[in-house]
C-alpha positions as CSV (number, residue, x, y, z in Angstrom):
1,M,96.1,84.5,89.7
2,T,99.6,83.2,89.9
3,F,102.9,85.0,89.9
4,D,106.2,83.8,88.6
5,T,108.2,86.2,90.5
6,C,108.0,88.3,93.8
7,E,108.3,91.4,91.6
8,Q,105.2,90.5,89.7
9,F,103.4,90.0,93.0
10,L,104.5,93.4,94.4
11,D,103.5,95.1,91.2
12,A,100.0,93.5,91.5
13,V,99.6,94.5,95.2
14,F,100.6,98.0,94.6
15,R,98.2,98.3,91.6
16,A,95.4,96.8,93.5
17,A,96.0,99.0,96.5
18,H,96.1,102.0,94.3
19,A,92.7,101.0,92.6
20,M,91.2,100.7,96.0
21,G,92.3,104.1,97.0
22,Y,95.5,103.4,99.1
23,A,98.4,105.7,98.7
24,R,101.8,104.3,97.3
25,E,104.7,106.4,98.6
26,L,108.5,106.1,98.5
27,G,109.7,105.7,102.0
28,K,113.1,105.1,103.7
29,D,112.6,101.3,103.2
30,G,111.4,101.5,99.6
31,W,107.9,101.6,98.2
32,Q,105.2,101.3,100.7
33,I,101.4,101.5,100.9
34,G,99.4,103.0,103.8
35,L,96.6,100.5,104.9
36,G,94.2,101.5,107.7
37,G,96.6,104.0,109.3
38,E,99.5,101.5,109.1
39,V,102.3,101.1,106.5
40,L,103.6,98.0,104.8
41,H,106.6,98.5,102.6
42,E,107.9,96.3,99.7
43,G,110.2,94.4,102.1
44,H,107.3,93.4,104.4
45,L,105.2,92.3,101.3
46,A,108.2,90.4,99.7
47,E,108.6,88.5,103.0
48,M,105.1,87.3,102.9
49,Y,105.3,86.1,99.2
50,P,104.4,83.4,98.2
51,D,102.8,82.2,101.5
52,I,100.2,84.9,101.5
53,L,98.7,83.6,98.2
54,E,98.1,80.1,99.5
55,P,94.5,79.2,100.1
56,G,93.4,79.4,103.9
57,T,96.5,81.5,104.7
58,D,96.0,83.7,107.9
59,V,97.0,87.0,106.5
60,S,96.9,88.6,110.0
61,F,99.4,86.0,111.3
62,L,101.8,86.7,108.3
63,I,101.7,90.5,108.8
64,S,102.2,90.1,112.6
65,E,105.4,88.0,111.8
66,V,106.9,90.5,109.4
67,A,105.6,93.8,110.7
68,P,104.4,93.4,114.3
69,G,102.1,96.1,115.7
70,R,100.3,96.8,112.4
71,E,96.9,95.5,113.2
72,G,95.2,98.2,111.1
73,A,96.8,96.7,108.0
74,H,95.3,93.3,108.4
75,E,91.8,93.7,106.8
76,P,92.9,96.0,104.0
77,M,95.6,93.6,103.1
78,R,93.2,90.6,103.1
79,E,91.0,92.7,100.6
80,I,93.9,93.5,98.4
81,I,94.9,89.7,98.3
82,E,91.3,88.8,97.5
83,K,91.4,91.4,94.6
84,I,94.6,90.2,93.0
85,Q,93.6,86.5,93.2
86,K,90.3,87.3,91.4
87,G,92.3,88.8,88.7
């Protein structure tokens, strides 16, 4: 699946996360999702777009770059990206 805008990407991430049972909450830095005991907010996700959608991208590296110390979010985020790429 491709996205024309970052907003479309964010919407897809939040919808997929919700479908997978992750909570979406409004935090001090905007909308966020809790992943594996860690939180990624929409600013983190926007910083990873569009790189996170490229084949072979190291999702863990991108998360570490924009949100250091959130190792618990790596695997759930990989699963979310796989889900939205499958459509």
